[in-house]
C-alpha positions as CSV (number, residue, x, y, z in Angstrom):
1,M,0.2,-0.2,0.1
2,H,1.2,3.2,-1.1
3,L,0.4,6.4,1.0
4,R,1.2,10.2,0.2
5,S,-0.1,12.1,2.9
6,A,0.5,15.1,5.2
7,A,2.3,13.5,8.4
8,L,3.2,14.4,11.5
9,R,5.9,11.8,13.5
10,I,7.4,12.0,16.7
11,R,10.0,9.6,18.3
12,L,9.2,8.0,21.2
13,T,10.1,4.3,21.5
14,S,10.8,1.4,19.2
15,A,9.0,-0.1,16.6
16,V,6.6,-2.8,17.2
17,T,4.3,-5.4,15.5
18,V,0.7,-4.6,15.2
19,H,-2.1,-7.1,15.5
20,H,-5.8,-6.2,14.6
21,P,-8.6,-8.1,15.7
22,A,-11.7,-8.4,13.3
23,V,-14.2,-6.4,15.4
24,G,-13.8,-3.4,17.8
25,H,-16.3,-2.4,20.3
26,F,-17.2,0.2,23.0
27,L,-19.6,1.1,25.2
28,R,-20.9,4.4,24.9
29,H,-22.7,5.1,28.2
30,G,-21.6,4.1,31.7
31,S,-24.2,1.3,32.5
32,N,-23.8,-2.7,32.1
33,F,-26.9,-2.4,29.7
34,A,-25.6,0.5,27.7
35,P,-25.4,0.6,24.1
36,R,-22.3,-1.2,22.6
37,Q,-21.7,-0.3,19.1
38,R,-19.5,-2.4,17.1
39,F,-17.1,-0.8,14.7
40,A,-15.9,-2.2,11.6
41,M,-12.4,-3.1,11.4
42,R,-10.0,-0.4,10.6
43,T,-12.5,2.0,10.1
44,A,-12.2,5.4,11.2
45,Y,-15.8,7.3,11.0
46,F,-15.7,11.1,10.1
47,K,-19.2,12.6,10.8
48,Q,-20.5,16.0,10.2
49,L,-24.4,16.6,10.4
50,P,-26.3,19.4,8.3
51,G,-26.1,22.7,10.0
52,E,-23.4,21.9,12.4
53,E,-19.6,23.3,12.4
54,Q,-17.7,20.4,13.9
55,C,-16.7,17.2,12.3
56,Q,-16.7,14.2,14.6
57,I,-13.9,11.6,14.2
58,S,-14.1,8.3,15.8
59,F,-12.0,5.0,15.4
60,H,-11.1,2.2,17.8
61,L,-7.4,1.4,18.4
62,L,-6.4,-1.8,19.3
63,L,-2.9,-2.5,19.7
64,E,-2.3,-5.9,21.7
65,P,1.8,-5.8,22.3
66,L,1.1,-2.0,23.5
67,K,-2.0,-3.1,25.9
68,I,-4.3,-0.3,23.8
69,D,-7.7,-0.8,23.5
70,K,-9.6,2.1,23.3
71,V,-12.0,4.1,20.7
72,F,-10.9,7.8,20.0
73,N,-13.5,10.4,19.6
74,F,-13.1,13.7,18.6
75,N,-15.0,17.1,17.6
76,R,-13.1,19.1,15.6
77,S,-14.0,22.9,14.1
78,L,-14.8,22.6,10.3
79,T,-12.4,25.4,10.1
80,E,-9.6,24.0,11.6
81,P,-6.5,23.2,9.7
82,L,-5.9,19.4,8.9
83,D,-2.4,19.3,10.2
84,S,-3.7,20.7,13.7
85,S,-6.6,18.0,14.0
86,L,-3.9,15.3,13.2
87,E,-1.8,16.7,16.2
88,R,-4.7,16.7,18.5
89,I,-5.0,13.2,17.3
90,R,-1.2,12.2,18.0
91,A,-1.0,14.0,21.0
92,N,-4.2,11.9,22.4
93,V,-2.5,8.8,21.4
94,E,0.5,9.6,22.9
95,K,-1.2,10.2,26.2
96,E,-2.8,7.0,26.3
97,L,0.9,5.3,25.4
98,Q,2.0,7.3,28.9
99,K,-0.9,6.2,30.8
100,R,0.1,2.4,29.8
101,N,3.8,2.9,30.4
102,K,3.0,4.9,33.8
103,R,0.8,1.9,34.6
104,K,3.3,-0.4,33.5
105,K,6.1,1.0,35.7
106,V,3.8,0.8,38.8
107,K,3.5,-2.6,38.4
108,K,7.2,-3.4,37.8
109,A,8.1,-1.4,41.1
110,A,5.7,-3.3,43.0
111,Q,6.9,-6.4,42.1
112,S,10.6,-5.5,42.6
113,T,9.5,-4.5,46.2
114,E,7.8,-7.8,46.9
115,A,10.8,-9.5,45.8
116,A,13.2,-7.2,47.7
117,V,10.9,-8.2,51.1
118,E,11.2,-12.3,50.0
119,D,15.1,-11.7,49.9
120,A,14.5,-12.7,46.2
121,P,17.0,-11.6,43.7
122,T,15.9,-8.6,41.6
123,T,15.5,-8.4,38.1
124,T,17.4,-5.6,36.1
125,N,15.1,-2.9,34.8
126,Q,15.4,-2.9,31.2
127,P,15.0,0.4,29.1
128,E,11.4,0.5,27.5
129,P,11.4,0.0,23.7
130,V,11.2,3.0,21.3
131,V,7.9,3.5,20.0
132,E,7.4,5.8,16.9
133,V,4.1,7.5,17.2
134,A,2.7,8.9,13.7
135,V,-0.6,10.1,12.7
136,S,-1.3,10.9,8.8
137,L,-3.9,11.1,6.6
138,G,-3.5,10.3,2.9
139,T,-4.7,8.7,-0.4
140,V,-4.0,5.4,-1.2
141,G,-1.9,4.7,-4.4
142,S,-1.4,8.1,-5.5
143,A,1.8,10.5,-5.3
144,E,-0.2,13.5,-4.9
145,K,0.4,14.8,-1.2
146,L,-2.5,16.5,0.4
147,P,-2.1,20.3,1.2
148,N,-2.5,21.8,4.3
149,M,-6.3,22.1,4.2
150,T,-9.4,23.0,6.6
151,I,-11.5,19.7,7.5
152,A,-14.2,21.5,5.5
153,E,-12.3,21.7,2.4
154,L,-11.3,18.2,3.0
155,L,-14.6,16.7,3.5
156,A,-15.9,19.0,0.3
157,R,-13.2,17.3,-1.9
158,F,-14.5,13.9,-1.2
159,D,-18.1,14.4,-0.4
160,G,-20.2,12.4,-3.5
161,V,-17.4,10.5,-4.4
162,G,-17.0,9.7,-0.8
163,P,-13.3,9.3,0.8
164,A,-12.9,5.5,-0.3
165,D,-9.5,6.3,-1.4
166,L,-8.4,8.1,1.8
167,R,-6.7,6.5,4.9
168,L,-5.9,7.4,8.6
169,T,-2.7,6.0,9.7
170,V,-2.3,5.9,13.4
171,L,1.0,3.9,14.9
172,G,1.1,1.8,11.7
173,T,-2.4,1.1,11.9
174,D,-4.4,1.9,8.6
175,F,-7.8,3.1,8.8
176,A,-10.2,3.5,5.5
177,V,-12.0,6.7,6.4
178,A,-15.9,6.3,5.8
179,Y,-17.8,9.8,5.8
180,N,-21.1,10.5,7.2
181,S,-21.8,6.3,7.5
182,P,-25.1,5.1,8.8
183,E,-24.8,5.2,12.5
184,V,-27.0,4.4,15.7
185,Y,-27.1,7.9,17.3
186,A,-28.9,6.7,20.2
187,V,-31.1,3.6,21.5
188,K,-33.2,2.6,24.1
189,L,-35.4,-0.4,25.3
190,P,-38.6,-0.1,27.4
191,A,-37.9,-0.6,31.2
192,S,-41.4,-3.1,30.9
193,I,-41.2,-5.9,28.8
194,L,-44.1,-8.4,29.2
195,A,-44.5,-11.6,27.7
196,D,-47.2,-12.2,25.2
197,F,-46.9,-8.4,24.4
198,Y,-45.0,-6.7,21.6
199,V,-41.8,-4.9,22.5
200,S,-40.1,-2.2,20.1
201,P,-37.2,0.2,20.9
202,A,-38.4,3.3,23.4
203,R,-36.1,5.3,21.1
204,L,-34.2,4.8,17.8
205,E,-32.2,7.6,16.5
206,L,-30.3,7.1,13.1
207,H,-28.0,9.5,11.4
208,F,-27.7,8.7,7.6
209,A,-29.9,5.7,7.5
210,T,-33.4,4.5,7.4
211,R,-35.5,2.0,10.0
212,E,-36.9,0.4,6.4
213,C,-33.1,-0.1,4.9
214,S,-31.8,-0.9,8.8
215,E,-31.4,-4.5,9.8
216,Y,-32.7,-5.8,13.4
217,G,-32.1,-8.9,15.7
218,W,-33.6,-9.7,19.1
219,Y,-31.8,-12.2,21.6
220,R,-32.4,-13.4,24.7
221,G,-30.2,-14.8,27.5
222,R,-30.2,-15.3,31.1
223,M,-28.3,-13.3,33.4
224,P,-25.7,-15.3,35.1
225,A,-25.0,-15.1,39.1
226,S,-21.9,-12.8,39.0
227,G,-24.4,-10.2,37.1
228,N,-22.0,-9.2,34.4
229,A,-24.3,-8.8,31.4
230,Q,-20.9,-9.4,29.4
231,Q,-21.3,-12.9,30.0
232,I,-24.7,-13.4,29.0
233,A,-25.0,-16.4,26.5
234,W,-27.3,-15.2,23.8
235,E,-30.0,-17.0,21.8
236,R,-31.4,-15.4,18.7
237,V,-35.4,-14.9,18.7
238,G,-37.6,-13.1,16.8
239,N,-37.8,-12.8,13.0
240,G,-35.5,-9.8,12.2
241,E,-38.0,-7.3,12.7
242,L,-37.8,-3.9,14.4
243,A,-40.8,-5.2,16.9
244,Y,-40.8,-8.5,18.5
245,L,-43.6,-10.4,20.1
246,V,-42.3,-11.5,23.3
247,Q,-42.7,-15.3,23.9
248,T,-44.2,-16.8,27.4
249,G,-40.8,-18.7,27.1
250,D,-38.6,-15.4,27.3
251,V,-40.0,-14.8,31.1
252,G,-37.0,-14.5,33.1
253,H,-34.5,-13.8,30.3
254,H,-33.3,-10.1,29.6
255,L,-33.4,-9.2,25.7
256,K,-30.8,-7.8,23.7
257,F,-31.7,-5.5,20.7
258,R,-29.6,-5.0,17.7
259,C,-29.3,-2.7,15.1
260,T,-27.2,-2.4,11.8
261,P,-27.9,0.9,10.6
262,K,-28.6,1.2,6.5
263,D,-29.4,3.8,4.2
264,A,-31.4,3.4,0.7
265,N,-28.0,2.7,-1.1
266,G,-27.0,-0.2,1.0
267,R,-24.3,1.5,2.7
268,A,-24.0,0.0,6.5
269,G,-22.6,1.4,9.6
270,P,-21.5,-0.1,12.9
271,A,-24.2,-2.3,14.6
272,T,-25.3,-1.4,17.8
273,E,-26.6,-3.4,20.6
274,I,-28.3,-2.7,24.0
275,V,-29.9,-5.2,26.4
276,G,-33.0,-4.6,28.1
277,P,-32.7,-2.9,32.0
278,Q,-35.1,-5.6,33.4
279,P,-35.8,-9.2,32.7
280,V,-39.0,-10.3,30.8
281,Q,-42.0,-10.6,33.0
282,A,-45.2,-12.3,33.0
283,G,-48.2,-10.1,31.6
284,P,-51.1,-9.2,33.7
285,G,-53.2,-11.7,33.1
286,Q,-56.6,-11.8,30.7
287,C,-57.5,-8.2,30.0
288,P,-61.2,-7.3,29.7
289,F,-60.1,-6.1,25.8
290,E,-58.7,-10.0,25.0
291,V,-62.5,-10.6,25.8
292,R,-64.0,-8.3,23.2
293,H,-61.1,-9.9,21.0
294,L,-63.3,-13.0,20.8
295,F,-65.8,-10.8,18.5
296,T,-63.1,-9.9,16.2
297,Q,-61.1,-13.3,15.3
298,H,-61.1,-12.7,11.7
299,K,-60.9,-10.0,9.3
300,L,-63.9,-9.1,7.5
301,K,-64.8,-10.1,4.2
302,D,-64.5,-7.5,1.0
303,G,-67.5,-4.9,1.1
304,Q,-67.0,-4.5,4.9
305,F,-64.8,-3.1,7.3
306,R,-63.6,-2.5,10.7
307,V,-63.4,0.4,12.5
308,V,-61.6,1.7,15.6
309,S,-61.6,4.9,17.2
310,Y,-59.5,5.3,20.6
311,N,-57.6,7.8,22.6
312,L,-54.4,6.2,23.9
313,L,-53.7,8.6,26.6
314,A,-50.6,10.5,25.5
315,E,-47.7,10.7,28.1
316,L,-47.9,14.2,28.5
317,Y,-51.2,13.7,30.5
318,S,-50.5,10.8,32.6
319,D,-46.8,11.3,33.5
320,S,-47.1,14.5,36.1
321,D,-47.2,14.9,39.6
322,Y,-50.8,15.9,39.0
323,S,-51.8,13.0,36.9
324,R,-49.9,10.6,39.2
325,T,-51.6,12.1,42.7
326,V,-54.7,13.7,41.7
327,L,-56.3,12.7,38.1
328,F,-55.2,9.0,38.4
329,G,-54.2,9.0,41.9
330,Y,-56.0,5.5,42.0
331,T,-53.5,4.2,39.3
332,P,-50.9,1.9,40.4
333,P,-47.6,4.0,39.4
334,Y,-46.4,1.0,37.1
335,A,-49.4,1.0,34.8
336,L,-49.2,4.7,34.3
337,E,-45.8,4.5,32.7
338,L,-46.0,4.7,29.0
339,D,-43.8,1.7,28.6
340,Y,-46.2,-0.5,30.0
341,R,-49.3,1.1,28.8
342,K,-48.1,0.9,25.1
343,Q,-47.6,-2.8,25.3
344,L,-51.4,-3.4,26.5
345,F,-53.1,-1.0,23.7
346,V,-50.8,-2.3,20.7
347,K,-52.0,-5.9,21.9
348,E,-55.3,-4.6,21.9
349,L,-55.5,-2.8,18.6
350,L,-54.1,-5.6,16.6
351,G,-56.6,-8.1,18.5
352,Y,-59.4,-5.9,16.9
353,R,-58.1,-6.9,13.1
354,A,-59.5,-3.6,12.0
355,D,-59.2,-1.9,8.6
356,I,-59.2,1.4,9.7
357,L,-58.0,3.0,13.2
358,C,-58.4,6.6,14.0
359,L,-56.4,7.2,17.2
360,Q,-56.3,10.2,19.4
361,E,-53.7,11.4,21.8
362,V,-51.0,9.4,20.0
363,D,-47.5,10.3,21.2
364,T,-44.9,11.3,18.3
365,K,-42.4,8.6,19.7
366,V,-45.1,5.9,19.9
367,F,-46.2,6.6,16.6
368,A,-42.6,6.5,14.8
369,L,-41.4,3.6,17.3
370,D,-44.1,1.5,18.1
371,L,-47.4,1.7,15.8
372,V,-45.5,2.1,12.5
373,P,-43.0,-0.8,12.6
374,I,-45.7,-2.9,14.4
375,F,-48.6,-2.4,12.1
376,R,-46.5,-2.4,9.1
377,Q,-45.9,-6.3,10.2
378,K,-50.1,-6.5,9.7
379,R,-50.1,-4.6,6.4
380,L,-51.6,-1.6,8.0
381,A,-50.3,1.7,7.0
382,G,-50.9,5.2,8.3
383,H,-50.1,8.8,8.9
384,Y,-49.9,11.3,11.8
385,K,-50.9,14.8,12.3
386,A,-49.1,16.2,15.6
387,K,-50.8,19.2,17.7
388,R,-48.9,22.5,17.9
389,N,-46.3,22.7,20.5
390,V,-47.1,19.4,21.9
391,A,-45.4,16.1,21.3
392,E,-48.8,14.2,20.8
393,G,-51.7,14.2,17.8
394,L,-53.7,12.2,15.8
395,A,-53.0,8.9,14.0
396,T,-55.0,7.2,11.2
397,F,-54.2,3.7,9.8
398,Y,-55.9,1.5,7.1
399,D,-55.4,-1.9,6.1
400,E,-53.1,-1.8,2.6
401,D,-55.0,-5.0,1.2
402,K,-58.7,-3.4,1.5
403,F,-58.0,0.2,0.7
404,E,-55.6,2.1,-1.6
405,H,-54.3,5.3,0.0
406,L,-55.0,8.2,-2.3
407,E,-55.1,11.6,0.0
408,A,-53.5,12.4,3.4
409,D,-54.4,15.6,5.0
410,G,-54.2,17.2,8.3
411,V,-55.0,21.0,9.8
412,I,-54.9,22.8,12.9
413,I,-58.5,24.3,13.2
414,S,-57.7,27.5,14.8
415,E,-55.5,28.1,11.7
416,I,-58.3,27.9,9.0
417,V,-60.8,29.6,10.7
418,E,-60.6,32.8,8.8
419,R,-61.0,30.7,5.0
420,Y,-64.8,30.7,6.1
421,P,-65.9,34.2,6.5
422,E,-69.9,32.4,6.3
423,L,-68.8,31.8,10.1
424,W,-65.9,33.8,11.2
425,D,-67.2,37.0,10.5
426,Q,-70.0,36.2,13.1
427,I,-67.8,35.5,15.9
428,K,-64.4,38.0,14.8
429,H,-65.7,40.9,16.8
430,N,-65.9,39.0,20.4
431,R,-62.4,39.4,21.2
432,P,-61.9,36.7,24.5
433,L,-63.7,34.3,22.6
434,V,-61.3,34.8,19.6
435,E,-58.0,34.6,21.7
436,R,-59.4,31.4,23.1
437,I,-60.0,29.8,19.5
438,A,-56.8,30.8,18.6
439,D,-54.9,29.4,21.4
440,R,-56.0,26.3,20.8
441,S,-53.7,23.7,19.2
442,T,-56.8,21.3,18.1
443,A,-56.1,19.3,14.8
444,L,-57.9,17.4,11.9
445,Q,-56.9,14.8,9.9
446,L,-58.3,13.3,6.7
447,T,-57.7,10.4,4.8
448,L,-59.0,9.7,1.6
449,L,-59.0,5.5,0.5
450,R,-60.2,3.8,-2.3
451,C,-61.7,0.5,-1.8
452,R,-59.5,-2.3,-3.7
453,H,-62.6,-4.9,-4.0
454,D,-64.7,-2.2,-5.6
455,P,-62.6,0.9,-7.0
456,R,-65.8,3.0,-7.2
457,K,-66.0,3.3,-3.6
458,H,-64.2,6.1,-2.1
459,L,-64.3,6.7,1.9
460,L,-63.4,10.1,3.3
461,V,-62.1,9.7,6.9
462,A,-61.7,12.2,9.3
463,N,-60.0,12.1,13.1
464,T,-60.2,14.7,15.9
465,H,-59.6,15.3,19.3
466,L,-61.7,18.8,20.7
467,Y,-61.0,20.9,23.4
468,F,-61.6,19.5,26.8
469,S,-62.4,22.3,29.3
470,P,-65.8,21.8,31.0
471,D,-66.6,25.4,30.5
472,A,-66.1,25.2,26.4
473,D,-69.0,23.6,25.1
474,H,-69.5,26.7,22.7
475,I,-65.5,26.2,21.9
476,R,-66.3,22.5,20.8
477,L,-69.1,23.6,18.9
478,L,-67.3,26.1,16.9
479,Q,-64.8,23.8,16.1
480,I,-66.8,21.2,14.8
481,G,-68.7,24.0,12.8
482,F,-65.2,25.0,11.2
483,A,-64.2,21.2,10.8
484,M,-67.6,20.7,9.0
485,L,-67.2,23.4,6.5
486,Y,-63.4,22.4,5.9
487,V,-64.5,18.5,5.5
488,R,-67.5,19.8,3.1
489,E,-64.9,21.6,1.1
490,Q,-62.5,18.6,0.6
491,Y,-65.4,16.5,0.2
492,E,-66.7,18.3,-2.8
493,R,-63.2,18.9,-4.0
494,I,-62.8,14.8,-4.1
495,E,-65.9,14.6,-6.1
496,R,-64.7,16.8,-8.7
497,D,-61.3,15.7,-9.0
498,Y,-62.2,11.9,-8.7
499,R,-65.3,12.7,-11.0
500,L,-67.6,11.0,-8.5
501,S,-70.4,12.9,-9.5
502,G,-73.9,12.2,-7.3
503,A,-71.4,10.5,-5.1
504,A,-73.4,10.5,-1.6
505,A,-76.4,9.2,-3.8
506,A,-74.5,6.7,-5.9
507,G,-72.5,5.3,-2.6
508,E,-69.2,6.0,-4.4
509,L,-67.8,8.6,-1.7
510,A,-68.8,8.0,2.2
511,L,-67.7,10.2,5.3
512,L,-66.8,8.7,8.3
513,F,-65.8,11.3,11.2
514,C,-64.2,9.3,14.4
515,G,-62.7,11.0,17.2
516,D,-62.6,11.9,20.8
517,F,-65.2,15.0,21.0
518,N,-65.0,15.6,24.8
519,S,-69.1,16.2,24.2
520,V,-71.9,14.3,25.8
521,P,-74.9,13.0,23.5
522,E,-77.0,16.0,25.1
523,C,-74.7,18.9,23.6
524,G,-74.7,20.4,20.4
525,I,-71.9,18.4,18.4
526,Y,-74.1,15.5,18.6
527,K,-77.0,17.3,17.5
528,L,-75.4,19.0,14.5
529,L,-73.9,15.7,13.3
530,T,-76.7,13.6,13.5
531,E,-79.7,16.6,13.0
532,R,-77.6,18.3,10.8
533,F,-78.6,21.7,12.6
534,V,-78.1,23.7,15.8
535,G,-79.6,26.9,16.4
536,P,-78.7,30.1,17.7
537,G,-80.5,29.5,21.1
538,F,-78.6,26.4,22.0
539,A,-77.5,25.9,25.4
540,D,-74.1,25.1,24.5
541,W,-73.5,29.1,23.0
542,A,-73.5,30.3,26.6
543,S,-71.2,27.8,28.6
544,N,-68.8,30.4,29.2
545,E,-70.9,33.8,29.6
546,T,-67.4,36.2,28.8
547,E,-67.0,34.3,25.9
548,A,-71.1,33.8,24.8
549,V,-71.9,33.2,21.2
550,R,-74.8,34.9,20.0
551,D,-77.2,35.0,17.2
552,V,-74.9,32.0,15.4
553,A,-76.6,28.7,13.8
554,L,-74.6,26.1,12.5
555,A,-75.4,23.2,9.7
556,Q,-73.9,20.7,7.9
557,P,-75.0,18.7,4.8
558,Y,-74.4,15.3,5.5
559,T,-76.5,12.7,6.9
560,M,-74.9,11.3,9.7
561,A,-75.4,8.5,12.3
562,S,-73.1,7.2,15.5
563,A,-72.2,3.8,14.6
564,C,-72.2,2.5,18.5
565,G,-74.8,4.3,19.3
566,C,-74.2,6.2,22.6
567,P,-72.8,3.9,25.3
568,D,-72.9,4.7,28.4
569,F,-69.1,5.4,29.2
570,T,-66.5,6.0,26.8
571,N,-64.4,7.7,29.2
572,Y,-64.0,6.0,33.0
573,T,-62.3,8.1,35.7
574,V,-62.8,8.9,39.5
575,G,-64.0,12.4,38.7
576,F,-65.7,11.7,35.2
577,K,-67.5,9.0,33.5
578,A,-69.2,9.7,30.2
579,C,-69.7,9.1,26.6
580,I,-67.9,11.5,24.6
581,D,-66.0,9.6,22.1
582,Y,-68.1,8.7,18.9
583,I,-67.6,6.9,15.1
584,F,-69.9,8.9,12.8
585,Y,-70.9,7.6,9.4
586,Q,-72.6,9.1,6.8
587,Q,-76.1,7.0,6.1
588,G,-77.3,5.9,2.5
589,A,-73.7,5.5,1.8
590,L,-72.6,3.0,5.0
591,H,-74.5,0.8,7.1
592,V,-73.7,-0.8,10.4
593,N,-73.6,-4.8,10.7
594,D,-72.3,-5.0,14.2
595,V,-70.8,-3.2,17.4
596,I,-68.2,-5.0,19.3
597,P,-69.4,-5.1,23.1
598,M,-68.1,-2.5,25.6
599,P,-67.0,-3.6,28.9
600,S,-69.0,-4.0,31.6
601,E,-68.9,-1.5,34.5
602,E,-68.0,-3.8,36.9
603,E,-64.7,-4.5,34.3
604,L,-64.2,-1.0,34.2
605,A,-64.6,-0.8,38.1
606,M,-62.4,-3.7,38.6
607,Y,-59.6,-1.4,39.7
608,E,-61.6,1.6,40.9
609,A,-61.1,3.4,37.3
610,L,-59.3,4.0,34.1
611,P,-56.5,3.7,33.5
612,S,-55.6,0.5,35.3
613,P,-53.3,-2.5,35.0
614,V,-55.8,-4.0,32.6
615,F,-57.0,-1.1,30.4
616,P,-54.1,1.2,29.2
617,S,-56.1,4.3,28.8
618,D,-58.9,6.4,30.5
619,H,-61.0,5.9,27.2
620,I,-62.6,2.4,25.8
621,A,-62.1,1.6,22.2
622,L,-65.1,2.1,20.2
623,V,-65.3,-0.7,17.6
624,A,-68.1,-1.3,14.5
625,N,-68.3,-3.1,11.3
626,L,-69.5,-1.1,8.6
627,Q,-70.7,-2.0,5.1
628,W,-70.9,-0.7,1.8
629,A,-74.6,0.2,1.3
630,T,-74.9,-0.5,-2.4
């Protein structure tokens, strides 16, 4: 191998023979269960994230004769001259050698003292061999010498073609330079892992890689009596997916997750492994939702589809001192933890074998790391609409084998009010009212699907979660008023764009509106959607006197009904028990075949209220089987 380079050399000790292992490793964090990254042999990783002014340089130097086994990490400014960066690398390697020599001298001194005490002949200290430390960066097989450029200039020079012909040489060891290699930046497993439930990483951040292209592995092993996780004998389990269905036989074992990051071009970075902090535990026993699953053991046939609407209870509202001590003070602390609850609601949702799922209070990380990878294995695809300024929102999923996805849309209702002057002009002069509406981050999500069995059939699915405050019936009524104006606008556009003339009458386009409406059946929202009109004298308009809405009426053009009727409870807590969630469907185009029975109040009160060890949310899922009317 021929190297021409900008090199820095300093004479320290004599030359040595270097042996390289096949793979190196290091722990990036201090725990026994911390992620372990397995570096490719003889690779130096240069990383520069977009927008950052630093280049990160990492390599694993393993020199057995010198007793060096260390990963070196550097953060260098892009404007720093290359020679300065190489000098810093050289200085750190020299420091590591000095530490090794110091330890060796201390050990020899101790041995000499011990020998003298035992009146044994002392050994003559031999001079340390001279080692030449050299650090260089150059091209392979080229006579061209690299100029003393900055790191930014170096990266720009090799960007695009990749620095495949670059070598970093440290103490005679050549490292191929990998620039912006796929990397597992952060990974974490849940604190709670239950048998018979799915597990996936609680956190997985990749750089220069995608989850879809990366490779995964799950392993199980028992902790030895020493308590040293490094001594666990691992057995591969699972099928290489990001999510793993934990088996009963895994109870008592620790699980290990391995990710090899890859990009769309097939480039792979170093694999990272992490061990779960606790061994797998047995589940909570039979949950009431598993009784409901007896009614959903099979997928529905073509022409029919099963719909689920469910508020999952976002971590934002369950993980606070107030929620733990006041709002859900009756719930065991472990049953409020998201790592515990998400295992339950994922299993619950999958057990309904739904064709459409409209979910509310979905944590952004739960959508990305739990729902998407697990549902993908079941041929369920979906999209997400976050609320404004919070890490929770709406998610809608659909069965790819039953529906073709045509469009996805999401808006914040308070941001579209001025585009509908027929309603906005009637309230815009009421300042307290307008300010309260503007402060709301309520979202509306739309999904347009085409039936694969009968391509003439189109379904417009709306999903929302309206404002919750007890004194805000008027706000919620206005929110649904603006939402229905937006839905109508999109419905009519879809009729035009897809040439679905007379769609409602012909059953070519049907509206489905699901969500947590935070409104009981006696309120105006239910009246508007089922009776199509709410007059100016309706009581909801005066739910807050300061913001009272006067002389406003609402109307919407669709004949709608509640698929599940009005159950006694869709939300069940100590402080509030009522029906506030609905699946509204367009009559004439759709009709209801079956409604999956709701849990009994005895089941709901098993642990006083919800959430509980067997109910992962304070809400109850609505499940209905629908069919095209014609």
